[in-house]
C-alpha positions in Angstrom: -85.0 -146.0 -37.8 -88.1 -147.6 -39.3 -88.0 -149.2 -42.7 -90.1 -147.3 -45.2 -91.7 -149.0 -48.2 -94.2 -148.0 -50.8 -97.3 -150.1 -51.4 -99.8 -150.3 -54.3 -103.1 -152.2 -54.1 -105.3 -150.9 -57.0 -107.2 -153.9 -58.2 -107.4 -152.7 -61.8 -103.6 -152.3 -62.0 -103.0 -155.6 -60.3 -105.4 -157.4 -62.6 -103.6 -155.9 -65.7 -100.2 -156.9 -64.2 -101.3 -160.4 -63.4 -102.6 -160.9 -67.0 -99.1 -159.7 -68.2 -97.4 -162.2 -65.9 -99.6 -165.0 -66.9 -101.1 -167.9 -64.9 -98.3 -170.3 -65.9 -95.5 -168.0 -64.7 -97.4 -167.2 -61.4 -97.9 -170.9 -60.8 -94.2 -171.6 -61.3 -93.2 -168.9 -58.9 -95.7 -170.2 -56.2 -94.3 -173.7 -56.6 -90.7 -172.4 -56.2 -91.7 -170.5 -53.0 -93.7 -173.6 -51.8 -96.9 -171.4 -51.6 -100.4 -172.4 -52.6 -101.7 -170.7 -55.7 -103.4 -167.4 -54.9 -107.1 -167.3 -55.7 -108.4 -163.8 -54.7 -107.4 -160.6 -56.6 -108.2 -158.4 -53.6 -105.4 -160.0 -51.5 -102.6 -159.1 -53.9 -100.5 -155.9 -53.5 -97.2 -154.5 -54.7 -94.4 -153.5 -52.3 -91.4 -151.5 -53.3 -88.3 -150.7 -51.3 -85.0 -149.1 -52.3 -83.8 -152.2 -54.1 -86.7 -153.7 -56.0 -90.5 -154.3 -56.3 -92.3 -157.4 -55.1 -95.7 -158.9 -55.8 -97.1 -160.0 -52.4 -100.1 -161.9 -51.3 -101.9 -162.0 -48.0 -102.1 -165.7 -47.0 -103.8 -166.9 -43.8 -100.4 -167.6 -42.3 -99.2 -164.0 -43.2 -98.0 -161.9 -46.1 -95.5 -163.6 -48.5 -93.5 -162.5 -51.5 -94.8 -164.3 -54.5 -92.3 -162.9 -57.0 -89.9 -160.2 -57.8 -91.0 -157.8 -60.5 -88.0 -156.7 -62.5 -89.1 -156.8 -66.1 -92.8 -155.8 -65.8 -94.3 -152.3 -66.3 -95.2 -150.8 -62.9 -97.7 -148.0 -62.2 -96.4 -144.5 -61.7 -99.2 -143.2 -59.5 -101.2 -144.6 -56.6 -98.3 -145.6 -54.3 -98.7 -145.2 -50.6 -95.8 -144.7 -48.2 -95.8 -147.2 -45.3 -93.5 -147.4 -42.2 -92.8 -150.9 -41.1 
């Protein structure tokens, strides 16, 4: 059976969420994950599975989880179902 996740990539929603997270917090999370600081808004997306929701970024070496989004307001609409 394939793994099913939900993804959200609306730039307006992501921009609002990133402002809520803040540059300092995002920088700390990237340092903890040993990832370079993301620079392009269009390469961010949200991914949600049964357990939790993650902020992910498309780096040149592949997609990586930047941080887990437990305490932030998430959009209710605009999610796309994806089979992995």
